[in-house]
N, CA, C and O of each residue as an XYZ file, in Angstrom:
408
protein
N     -47.706    158.232    135.852
C     -48.638    157.452    136.640
C     -49.406    158.379    137.559
O     -48.825    158.980    138.462
N     -50.702    158.501    137.338
C     -51.518    159.347    138.182
C     -51.547    160.800    137.763
O     -52.276    161.593    138.358
N     -50.779    161.169    136.761
C     -50.766    162.560    136.296
C     -51.559    162.677    135.007
O     -51.582    161.752    134.195
N     -52.210    163.824    134.823
C     -52.888    164.020    133.548
C     -51.861    164.156    132.430
O     -50.729    164.565    132.685
N     -52.232    163.822    131.205
C     -51.262    163.911    130.119
C     -50.790    165.330    129.861
O     -49.759    165.530    129.219
N     -51.524    166.315    130.349
C     -51.127    167.703    130.143
C     -49.919    168.085    130.988
O     -49.293    169.111    130.724
N     -49.576    167.292    131.995
C     -48.466    167.645    132.879
C     -47.155    167.764    132.112
O     -46.394    168.707    132.328
N     -46.891    166.835    131.237
C     -45.664    166.901    130.444
C     -45.655    168.081    129.500
O     -44.612    168.692    129.266
N     -46.829    168.406    128.951
C     -46.914    169.551    128.043
C     -46.717    170.859    128.798
O     -46.065    171.771    128.290
N     -47.268    170.963    129.999
C     -47.085    172.177    130.797
C     -45.624    172.312    131.202
O     -45.072    173.412    131.164
N     -44.990    171.210    131.588
C     -43.566    171.255    131.926
C     -42.736    171.730    130.741
O     -41.874    172.596    130.888
N     -42.995    171.167    129.579
C     -42.236    171.550    128.384
C     -42.475    173.012    128.019
O     -41.540    173.723    127.651
N     -43.719    173.458    128.122
C     -44.027    174.854    127.802
C     -43.360    175.810    128.792
O     -42.870    176.871    128.405
N     -43.346    175.428    130.071
C     -42.696    176.268    131.086
C     -41.195    176.350    130.839
O     -40.598    177.421    130.956
N     -40.588    175.221    130.500
C     -39.149    175.229    130.244
C     -38.816    176.035    128.988
O     -37.815    176.751    128.951
N     -39.651    175.915    127.969
C     -39.424    176.692    126.751
C     -39.592    178.184    127.031
O     -38.792    178.998    126.569
N     -40.622    178.541    127.781
C     -40.833    179.943    128.133
C     -39.686    180.470    128.990
O     -39.252    181.609    128.820
N     -39.198    179.641    129.907
C     -38.054    180.049    130.733
C     -36.831    180.305    129.864
O     -36.100    181.269    130.090
N     -36.605    179.456    128.882
C     -35.470    179.657    127.982
C     -35.576    180.956    127.207
O     -34.593    181.681    127.057
N     -36.776    181.250    126.713
C     -36.983    182.506    125.970
C     -36.792    183.700    126.895
O     -36.163    184.688    126.513
N     -37.332    183.616    128.114
C     -37.199    184.726    129.057
C     -35.758    184.951    129.481
O     -35.366    186.086    129.755
N     -34.964    183.892    129.539
C     -33.552    184.062    129.891
C     -32.770    184.719    128.764
O     -31.779    185.406    129.016
N     -33.199    184.518    127.533
C     -32.508    185.122    126.390
C     -32.852    186.602    126.279
O     -31.990    187.427    125.977
N     -34.120    186.933    126.526
C     -34.567    188.323    126.430
C     -34.001    189.101    127.623
O     -34.104    188.644    128.762
N     -33.406    190.267    127.371
C     -32.850    191.048    128.484
C     -33.940    191.569    129.423
O     -35.031    191.944    128.994
N     -33.621    191.580    130.677
C     -34.549    192.113    131.671
C     -34.465    191.346    132.972
O     -34.407    190.117    132.989
N     -34.459    192.095    134.064
C     -34.317    191.490    135.384
C     -35.578    190.724    135.777
O     -35.485    189.614    136.301
N     -36.765    191.308    135.529
C     -38.021    190.654    135.910
C     -38.213    189.358    135.120
O     -38.666    188.356    135.673
N     -37.870    189.373    133.830
C     -37.983    188.169    133.016
C     -37.082    187.058    133.508
O     -37.452    185.884    133.486
N     -35.881    187.443    133.957
C     -34.957    186.438    134.500
C     -35.506    185.807    135.779
O     -35.369    184.602    135.989
N     -36.122    186.616    136.627
C     -36.692    186.077    137.873
C     -37.814    185.086    137.551
O     -37.864    183.994    138.116
N     -38.709    185.472    136.642
C     -39.804    184.576    136.253
C     -39.236    183.306    135.619
O     -39.729    182.208    135.876
N     -38.197    183.456    134.787
C     -37.589    182.294    134.132
C     -37.002    181.335    135.155
O     -37.202    180.124    135.052
N     -36.279    181.857    136.140
C     -35.700    180.976    137.146
C     -36.779    180.314    137.997
O     -36.607    179.175    138.432
N     -37.888    181.007    138.240
C     -38.992    180.378    138.967
C     -39.609    179.244    138.147
O     -39.966    178.201    138.695
N     -39.732    179.451    136.829
C     -40.295    178.406    135.975
C     -39.392    177.183    135.863
O     -39.856    176.102    135.501
N     -38.132    177.341    136.163
C     -37.213    176.203    136.129
C     -37.376    175.291    137.349
O     -36.898    174.156    137.335
N     -38.040    175.769    138.397
C     -38.223    174.973    139.612
C     -39.444    174.065    139.478
O     -40.543    174.549    139.208
N     -39.265    172.745    139.665
C     -40.407    171.816    139.532
C     -41.589    172.116    140.445
O     -42.727    171.962    140.002
N     -41.389    172.539    141.702
C     -42.574    172.847    142.529
C     -43.414    173.999    141.962
O     -44.641    173.982    142.055
N     -42.758    174.982    141.385
C     -43.490    176.104    140.780
C     -44.278    175.613    139.570
O     -45.411    176.043    139.353
N     -43.689    174.719    138.780
C     -44.398    174.175    137.616
C     -45.596    173.339    138.052
O     -46.631    173.358    137.387
N     -45.473    172.599    139.167
C     -46.608    171.817    139.672
C     -47.740    172.728    140.133
O     -48.912    172.442    139.887
N     -47.391    173.819    140.798
C     -48.408    174.778    141.237
C     -49.102    175.386    140.025
O     -50.323    175.539    140.013
N     -48.324    175.731    139.009
C     -48.890    176.287    137.785
C     -49.810    175.273    137.107
O     -50.878    175.640    136.618
N     -49.407    174.004    137.074
C     -50.238    172.958    136.479
C     -51.552    172.820    137.230
O     -52.602    172.700    136.601
N     -51.524    172.834    138.547
C     -52.756    172.720    139.332
C     -53.663    173.917    139.099
O     -54.884    173.770    139.050
N     -53.076    175.106    138.955
C     -53.870    176.300    138.685
C     -54.544    176.196    137.314
O     -55.714    176.547    137.164
N     -53.797    175.710    136.316
C     -54.367    175.544    134.975
C     -55.478    174.496    134.999
O     -56.532    174.698    134.396
N     -55.251    173.378    135.692
C     -56.285    172.341    135.813
C     -57.543    172.911    136.460
O     -58.655    172.654    136.000
N     -57.365    173.683    137.525
C     -58.504    174.262    138.234
C     -59.291    175.180    137.320
O     -60.518    175.099    137.260
N     -58.593    176.054    136.610
C     -59.272    177.014    135.727
C     -60.011    176.305    134.597
O     -61.143    176.669    134.279
N     -59.392    175.307    133.993
C     -60.017    174.622    132.868
C     -61.189    173.763    133.331
O     -62.208    173.690    132.644
N     -61.059    173.119    134.471
C     -62.155    172.302    134.981
C     -63.319    173.186    135.421
O     -64.480    172.815    135.245
N     -63.018    174.346    135.990
C     -64.062    175.265    136.424
C     -64.829    175.820    135.229
O     -66.052    175.952    135.274
N     -64.105    176.143    134.161
C     -64.745    176.681    132.963
C     -65.441    175.592    132.157
O     -66.239    175.899    131.271
N     -65.159    174.345    132.444
C     -65.798    173.244    131.730
C     -65.180    172.953    130.382
O     -65.768    172.225    129.582
N     -64.002    173.505    130.108
C     -63.405    173.285    128.793
C     -62.697    171.945    128.707
O     -62.624    171.359    127.627
N     -62.179    171.452    129.810
C     -61.507    170.152    129.813
C     -61.786    169.480    131.151
O     -61.796    170.129    132.197
N     -62.008    168.190    131.100
C     -62.204    167.420    132.324
C     -60.985    166.534    132.514
O     -60.688    165.686    131.673
N     -60.281    166.732    133.619
C     -59.095    165.935    133.902
C     -59.495    164.732    134.737
O     -60.227    164.861    135.718
N     -59.008    163.558    134.340
C     -59.270    162.352    135.101
C     -58.007    161.873    135.785
O     -56.917    161.980    135.224
N     -58.139    161.362    136.955
C     -56.992    160.840    137.697
C     -57.021    159.323    137.737
O     -56.687    158.714    138.754
N     -57.421    158.715    136.632
C     -57.466    157.260    136.588
C     -58.880    156.784    136.362
O     -59.822    157.576    136.328
N     -59.017    155.501    136.211
C     -60.333    154.939    135.970
C     -60.742    155.106    134.524
O     -59.961    155.578    133.698
N     -61.963    154.720    134.221
C     -62.450    154.807    132.848
C     -63.152    156.123    132.589
O     -62.926    157.117    133.280
N     -63.996    156.113    131.594
C     -64.763    157.299    131.301
C     -64.361    157.978    130.019
O     -65.156    158.722    129.445
N     -63.160    157.749    129.554
C     -62.730    158.322    128.297
C     -62.613    159.828    128.286
O     -62.498    160.413    127.209
N     -62.638    160.492    129.451
C     -62.473    161.927    129.498
C     -63.678    162.720    129.041
O     -63.548    163.906    128.737
N     -64.846    162.105    128.984
C     -66.044    162.820    128.541
C     -66.666    163.554    129.718
O     -66.700    163.047    130.839
N     -67.144    164.722    129.451
C     -67.797    165.528    130.467
C     -69.263    165.134    130.582
O     -69.871    164.696    129.605
N     -69.827    165.289    131.767
C     -71.248    165.001    131.941
C     -72.101    166.140    131.391
O     -73.321    166.009    131.291
N     -71.458    167.267    131.032
C     -72.189    168.407    130.496
C     -72.111    168.467    128.972
O     -72.201    169.551    128.396
N     -71.948    167.335    128.319
C     -71.852    167.303    126.869
C     -73.189    167.677    126.253
O     -74.231    167.151    126.644
N     -73.155    168.588    125.289
C     -74.358    169.010    124.589
C     -74.368    168.361    123.213
O     -73.407    168.481    122.454
N     -75.452    167.677    122.901
C     -75.601    167.049    121.591
C     -76.636    167.840    120.820
O     -77.759    168.037    121.284
N     -76.250    168.290    119.642
C     -77.158    169.048    118.788
C     -77.512    168.168    117.601
O     -76.643    167.797    116.812
N     -78.788    167.838    117.477
C     -79.255    167.003    116.386
C     -79.761    167.912    115.275
O     -80.447    168.899    115.541
N     -79.428    167.588    114.042
C     -79.866    168.436    112.949
C     -79.869    167.689    111.640
O     -79.448    166.535    111.560
N     -80.351    168.367    110.611
C     -80.383    167.812    109.265
C     -79.673    168.773    108.335
O     -79.510    169.952    108.650
N     -79.249    168.263    107.179
C     -78.599    169.125    106.207
C     -79.110    168.775    104.826
O     -79.645    167.689    104.603
N     -78.943    169.696    103.911
C     -79.348    169.511    102.527
C     -78.176    169.888    101.640
O     -77.578    170.951    101.811
N     -77.849    169.024    100.699
C     -76.792    169.323     99.742
C     -77.361    170.237     98.672
O     -78.346    169.895     98.017
N     -76.739    171.406     98.491
C     -77.252    172.377     97.537
C     -76.825    172.067     96.114
O     -77.549    172.402     95.176
N     -75.673    171.438     95.922
C     -75.159    171.136     94.593
C     -75.428    169.670     94.296
O     -74.749    168.796     94.835
N     -76.416    169.385     93.438
C     -76.778    168.004     93.132
C     -75.808    167.350     92.161
O     -75.701    166.124     92.138
N     -75.100    168.135     91.361
C     -74.167    167.602     90.369
C     -72.759    167.605     90.959
O     -72.150    168.668     91.081
N     -72.218    166.407     91.336
C     -70.901    166.381     91.987
C     -69.762    166.797     91.060
O     -68.678    167.118     91.546
N     -69.970    166.802     89.738
C     -68.893    167.191     88.828
C     -68.948    168.673     88.489
O     -68.063    169.172     87.794
N     -69.959    169.387     88.958
C     -70.090    170.811     88.633
C     -68.952    171.595     89.275
O     -68.646    171.419     90.454
N     -68.341    172.449     88.493
C     -67.301    173.320     89.006
C     -65.929    172.705     89.057
O     -64.975    173.393     89.417
N     -65.779    171.427     88.710
C     -64.466    170.783     88.751
C     -63.642    171.255     87.564
O     -64.161    171.414     86.460
N     -62.392    171.472     87.792
C     -61.482    171.860     86.731
C     -61.441    173.360     86.497
O     -60.606    173.841     85.732
N     -62.316    174.099     87.134
C     -62.290    175.556     87.008
C     -61.593    176.127     88.227
O     -61.940    175.778     89.355
N     -60.601    177.013     88.018
C     -59.913    177.577     89.183
C     -60.767    178.554     89.972
O     -60.451    178.859     91.122
N     -61.849    179.053     89.370
C     -62.678    180.027     90.063
C     -63.975    179.404     90.602
O     -64.983    180.095     90.744
N     -63.946    178.090     90.902
C     -65.174    177.424     91.326
C     -65.619    177.861     92.716
O     -66.731    177.530     93.129
N     -64.793    178.588     93.442
C     -65.196    179.069     94.763
C     -65.841    180.453     94.680
O     -66.324    180.961     95.692
N     -65.861    181.079     93.487
C     -66.446    182.404     93.316
C     -67.903    182.275     92.881
O     -68.245    181.367     92.123
N     -68.763    183.174     93.355
C     -70.156    183.132     92.896
C     -70.253    183.543     91.431
O     -69.405    184.294     90.948
N     -71.273    183.063     90.713
C     -71.401    183.441     89.301
C     -71.654    184.942     89.172
O     -72.347    185.541     89.994
N     -71.080    185.537     88.124
C     -71.236    186.992     87.960
C     -72.304    187.327     86.941
O     -72.563    188.502     86.682
């Protein structure tokens, strides 16, 4: 309630990373792993990730309300296309249909 859906994914990723770091030998890895096990540290990490992604414009996090998560900076590119192969059965049944003719 009130959290972005990424919060659970960040928590799970932090816990998985902590588990891997605890298995791998090393004092620094153990310290980072134990920090990742603390919920306040994971919340700080989540806020940092939200800030970076929102600043870069890659993801817009909503804290409720409507909108469907769409950014106001959406770029729509209108274009046309042409089908080059008019015969839909051409090349079927041949294993080399992805190779250019020699």
